[in-house]
C-alpha positions in Angstrom: -35.3 234.0 24.0 -39.0 234.1 25.0 -42.4 233.8 23.5 -45.7 235.2 24.9 -46.4 231.9 26.7 -43.1 231.9 28.6 -39.4 231.1 28.3 -38.3 228.6 25.6 -34.6 228.3 26.7 -31.9 229.8 28.9 -29.0 231.7 27.5 -25.5 230.6 28.3 -21.9 230.9 27.2 -19.1 228.4 26.8 -15.3 228.8 26.6 -13.1 226.6 24.4 -9.8 227.2 26.2 -6.6 226.1 24.4 -3.0 226.3 25.8 0.4 225.7 24.3 1.8 222.4 25.5 4.8 222.6 27.8 8.2 221.4 26.6 8.3 218.9 29.5 5.0 217.3 28.5 5.1 214.0 26.6 3.7 214.5 23.1 1.4 211.7 21.9 0.4 213.4 18.6 1.2 216.3 16.3 -0.6 219.0 18.3 1.4 221.7 20.0 -1.6 222.6 22.2 -4.2 221.1 24.5 -7.9 221.8 25.2 -9.3 222.1 28.7 -12.4 220.1 29.5 -14.2 219.1 32.6 -16.3 216.1 33.5 -19.7 216.9 34.9 -20.8 215.1 38.1 -23.5 212.4 38.1 -25.8 214.9 39.9 -25.7 217.4 37.1 -29.1 218.3 35.7 -27.8 218.7 32.2 -25.8 216.0 30.5 -24.4 214.4 33.6 -21.0 212.6 33.5 -20.2 214.2 30.1 -16.9 215.9 29.0 -17.6 219.5 28.3 -15.9 222.9 27.9 -16.3 225.3 30.9 -19.4 227.5 30.8 -22.8 228.2 32.1 -25.9 230.4 32.2 -25.4 234.2 31.8 -26.1 236.0 35.1 -27.4 239.5 35.7 -24.0 240.7 37.0 -22.3 239.7 33.7 -24.4 242.3 31.9 -24.0 245.1 34.5 -22.7 248.4 33.1 -20.7 248.8 36.3 -18.1 246.8 34.4 -17.5 249.9 32.2 -16.2 251.9 35.2 -13.7 249.1 36.1 -12.4 248.9 32.5 -12.2 252.7 32.4 -10.2 252.8 35.7 -7.5 250.6 34.1 -7.2 252.9 31.1 -9.5 251.1 28.6 -11.2 253.6 26.3 -14.9 252.9 25.4 -14.1 252.4 21.7 -11.7 249.5 22.7 -14.6 247.8 24.4 -16.9 248.2 21.5 -14.4 246.5 19.1 -15.9 243.1 20.1 -19.4 244.2 19.2 -18.5 245.0 15.6 -19.7 241.9 13.8 -20.6 241.6 10.1 -22.5 238.4 9.6 -25.3 236.2 10.9 -26.5 236.8 14.5 -28.2 234.0 16.3 -31.1 234.8 18.7 -28.8 235.1 21.7 -27.1 238.1 20.1 -30.3 239.7 19.0 -31.2 240.5 22.6 -31.9 244.2 23.1 -30.1 245.3 26.3 -31.7 247.8 28.6 -29.9 251.1 29.5 -28.4 249.3 32.5 -27.0 246.4 30.5 -24.0 245.7 28.3 -24.3 244.3 24.8 -24.4 240.6 24.6 -21.1 240.5 22.7 -19.5 241.8 25.8 -21.6 240.3 28.6 -21.4 236.7 27.2 -17.6 237.0 27.1 -17.6 238.1 30.7 -20.0 235.2 31.5 -17.8 232.4 30.1 -14.7 233.9 31.7 -16.5 234.0 35.1 -17.7 230.4 34.6 -14.2 229.2 33.7 -12.9 230.6 37.0 -15.9 229.4 39.0 -15.6 225.8 37.6 -11.9 225.4 37.1 -10.1 228.3 38.8 -8.6 229.7 35.6 -8.7 233.5 35.5 -8.7 234.8 31.9 -8.0 238.5 32.8 -5.7 241.4 32.0 -4.3 243.9 34.4 -3.2 247.5 33.8 0.3 246.5 32.6 -1.2 244.1 30.0 -3.5 246.8 28.8 -0.9 249.5 28.5 1.8 247.3 26.9 -0.4 245.5 24.3 -2.8 246.3 21.5 -6.1 245.4 23.1 -7.0 243.3 20.0 -5.0 240.1 20.5 -5.1 236.6 19.1 -3.9 235.3 22.5 -5.6 235.7 25.8 -4.0 236.4 29.2 -4.5 234.6 32.5 -3.6 235.7 36.0 -2.7 233.8 39.2 -4.0 235.2 42.4 -3.7 234.6 46.2 -6.6 232.8 47.8 -7.8 231.5 44.5 -9.8 228.7 46.1 -11.5 231.1 48.6 -12.4 233.5 45.7 -13.7 230.6 43.6 -16.0 229.6 46.5 -17.3 233.2 46.8 -18.0 233.4 43.1 -19.7 230.0 43.1 -22.0 231.1 45.8 -22.6 234.7 44.4 -21.8 235.5 40.8 -21.5 239.2 41.6 -18.3 238.5 43.6 -16.5 238.1 40.3 -16.6 241.8 39.8 -15.3 242.3 43.4 -12.5 239.9 42.6 -11.5 241.9 39.6 -11.7 245.2 41.5 -9.6 243.8 44.3 -6.8 242.7 42.0 -7.1 245.6 39.6 -7.9 243.5 36.5 -10.6 243.0 34.0 -12.0 240.0 32.0 -10.0 239.6 28.8 -12.8 240.0 26.3 -10.4 240.8 23.4 -8.5 237.5 23.6 -11.8 235.7 23.8 -13.1 235.2 20.2 -16.6 234.4 19.1 -16.6 230.9 17.7 -20.1 229.4 17.3 -23.6 229.1 18.7 -25.7 226.0 19.6 -29.3 225.5 20.7 -30.5 222.4 22.5 -32.9 220.4 20.3 -36.5 220.3 21.5 -36.4 216.6 20.9 -34.3 216.1 24.0 -37.3 216.9 26.2 -35.3 218.5 29.0 -33.8 221.9 29.9 -32.8 223.8 26.9 -29.9 226.3 26.4 -28.8 228.5 23.6 -25.0 228.7 24.1 -22.5 231.1 22.6 -19.2 229.4 22.2 -16.0 231.4 22.5 -12.4 230.4 21.9 -9.3 231.6 23.8 -5.7 230.6 23.3 -3.0 230.8 26.0 0.7 230.6 25.6 1.1 228.6 28.8 -0.9 226.0 30.6 -2.4 227.5 33.8 -3.0 225.5 37.0 -6.6 224.2 37.4 -8.7 224.2 40.6 -11.7 222.0 40.0 -14.8 223.1 41.8 -15.9 220.1 43.9 -19.7 220.4 43.5 -19.9 220.8 39.7 -16.8 219.1 38.5 -15.9 215.4 38.8 -12.5 215.9 37.1 -10.7 218.0 34.5 -8.1 217.4 31.9 -5.9 219.0 29.3 -5.8 216.9 26.1 -5.4 217.5 22.4 -8.5 217.6 20.2 -7.6 214.2 18.7 -6.9 212.8 22.1 -10.4 213.8 23.3 -12.1 212.5 20.2 -10.2 209.2 20.7 -11.5 208.9 24.3 -15.1 209.3 22.9 -14.5 206.8 20.1 -13.2 204.2 22.5 -16.3 204.9 24.7 -14.1 205.8 27.7 -15.6 209.3 27.9 -18.7 210.9 26.4 -18.6 214.1 24.4 -22.0 215.7 23.8 -22.6 216.6 20.1 -21.6 220.3 20.3 -18.3 219.4 22.0 -17.7 216.6 19.6 -18.3 218.8 16.6 -16.2 221.7 17.8 -13.3 219.4 18.6 -13.7 217.9 15.1 -13.2 221.5 13.7 -10.0 221.8 15.7 -8.7 218.3 14.8 -7.4 219.4 11.4 -5.2 222.2 12.8 -2.2 221.1 14.9 -0.6 224.5 15.5 -1.8 226.9 18.2 -0.6 230.0 16.4 -2.7 229.1 13.4 -5.8 228.4 15.5 -5.4 231.6 17.4 -4.9 233.7 14.3 -7.9 232.1 12.6 -10.2 232.6 15.6 -9.3 236.3 15.9 -9.8 237.0 12.2 -13.0 235.0 11.9 -14.6 236.3 15.1 -16.1 239.4 13.4 -17.8 237.3 10.7 -20.7 236.2 12.8 -22.1 232.7 13.7 -24.6 230.3 12.2 -27.0 228.9 14.9 -26.5 225.1 15.1 -29.9 223.7 15.9 -29.9 219.9 15.2 -33.1 218.4 13.8 -33.6 214.8 14.9 -34.9 212.3 12.4 -35.5 208.6 13.2 -34.2 205.9 10.8 -34.2 202.1 10.8 -30.8 201.8 12.5 -30.5 205.0 14.5 -31.2 208.7 14.7 -30.0 211.3 12.2 -29.1 214.8 13.5 -29.5 217.2 10.5 -27.3 220.3 10.7 -27.6 223.7 8.9 -26.5 223.5 5.3 -27.6 219.9 4.8 -29.9 219.6 1.8 -32.7 218.1 4.0 -32.3 220.8 6.7 -35.5 222.9 6.9 -35.4 226.4 5.4 -37.0 227.8 8.6 -36.7 225.3 11.5 -39.2 225.5 14.3 -37.5 226.1 17.6 -40.6 225.3 19.6 -42.1 222.3 17.8 -40.6 218.8 17.1 -41.6 218.7 13.4 -39.1 216.1 12.3 -38.5 215.8 8.5 -40.8 214.4 5.8 -37.9 213.5 3.5 -36.7 210.7 5.7 -38.2 207.3 6.5 -38.1 205.4 9.7 -37.8 202.0 7.9 -34.7 203.0 5.9 -31.1 202.8 7.2 -29.3 206.2 7.8 -26.6 205.7 5.2 -29.2 205.2 2.4 -31.0 208.5 3.2 -28.0 210.7 2.6 -28.7 213.1 -0.3 -26.7 212.3 -3.4 -27.4 215.5 -5.3 -26.7 218.2 -2.7 -24.8 219.1 0.5 -24.7 216.6 3.3 -24.1 218.0 6.8 -25.3 215.7 9.6 -24.3 213.2 12.3 -25.6 209.7 12.4 -26.1 208.0 15.8 -26.5 204.3 16.2 -26.5 204.6 20.0 -27.8 207.5 22.2 -24.3 208.4 23.4 -21.7 206.6 21.3 -21.2 205.0 17.9 -21.8 208.3 16.0 -20.5 209.4 12.6 -20.1 212.9 11.2 -21.1 212.9 7.5 -20.0 215.7 5.2 -20.3 216.0 1.4 -20.3 219.0 -0.9 -20.6 221.2 2.2 -19.0 224.6 2.8 -19.0 225.9 6.4 -20.9 229.1 7.2 -19.4 232.4 8.3 -15.9 231.5 7.1 -15.5 228.7 9.6 -13.3 225.5 9.6 -14.6 222.4 8.0 -14.7 219.6 10.7 -12.6 216.6 10.3 -14.6 213.5 9.4 -13.8 210.7 11.7 -13.1 207.2 10.4 -13.6 204.0 12.3 -10.2 202.4 13.1 -10.0 199.3 15.2 -6.4 199.9 16.0 -7.4 203.1 17.8 -4.8 205.1 15.9 -5.5 208.7 16.9 -4.3 209.9 13.5 -7.2 208.1 11.9 -9.5 211.1 12.7 -7.6 213.5 10.4 -9.1 212.4 7.1 -10.1 215.9 6.2 -7.2 217.8 7.8 -5.9 219.2 4.6 -9.3 220.8 3.9 -9.3 222.5 7.3 -5.8 223.8 6.9 -6.7 225.4 3.6 -8.8 227.9 5.6 -5.8 229.1 7.5 
């Protein structure tokens, strides 16, 4: 999004990739699936050393209408492509972009972008070939992945030149699986962070098998497959840092242990739109409150280019004492910049038919099941 005085933030897309746990894998909790995350390097300009989902800035090639010819060559009719653009619900700024005659709609290009980034960073190729397209209904709750020869070589090419991703797909007669990649949420970096800002569209894709991962050595320190509760536990024990968007989205998943249910929910919810999550920072006596949409104290019309704070809160009063008692509470409370945070919910109903996140509870025994306090509420959505 831009103003007359220049660009406010960059647009990006992120993929929450889930995969069914293999029978040979040791189960440490009730989840039958795992989530793929990567750890950024210390040299990363944005949130270094954090655990994040794969993703990055949308590039010009992701929006090229040349993709249409490739989809057509594999027998994909135009109306099958436009299925993902049919959304009835809120549209954050990232989806309000008006494409030129040479560009695809954002609902398509952002999906291609996060699929490209997932291959570029982790070597996982979320694509369909002609056989997949002919033998399946294009609308699918599960995504497909492909294994190719010379994956490391292609990964290097795509890392150096994003347009090589289309060449890769043409070479192997495949296309990005936009139908198994479901719109999930949207986040905007708070202006209070005083650094580079991104509006990110989050997508969710579910796989029936765990693919091999090839971590890109310049951007990725390490990668892991772990259950939502397992990742939240690493953060709670201060072994790894999850930035607030990752922490919140994993908290949404923490109440749903079955991959089939998550995949069905994501597919059905995808057409209902997304509420933009733009945290408002408020200083308190013992930390910083991040107000989220739906909280009684969240501004009716938040300013995306000014750090206005919130007049209803006081810096000399503890965070817990400033929670509204007569209205919805939807916020996180941070006693430290990176750790010791608490998600606080009360009388709050999620926007756009979404899952209610699980509220974490402090547990000194580090029992991972302690984070499923609100699991029954999440399951009621499914």
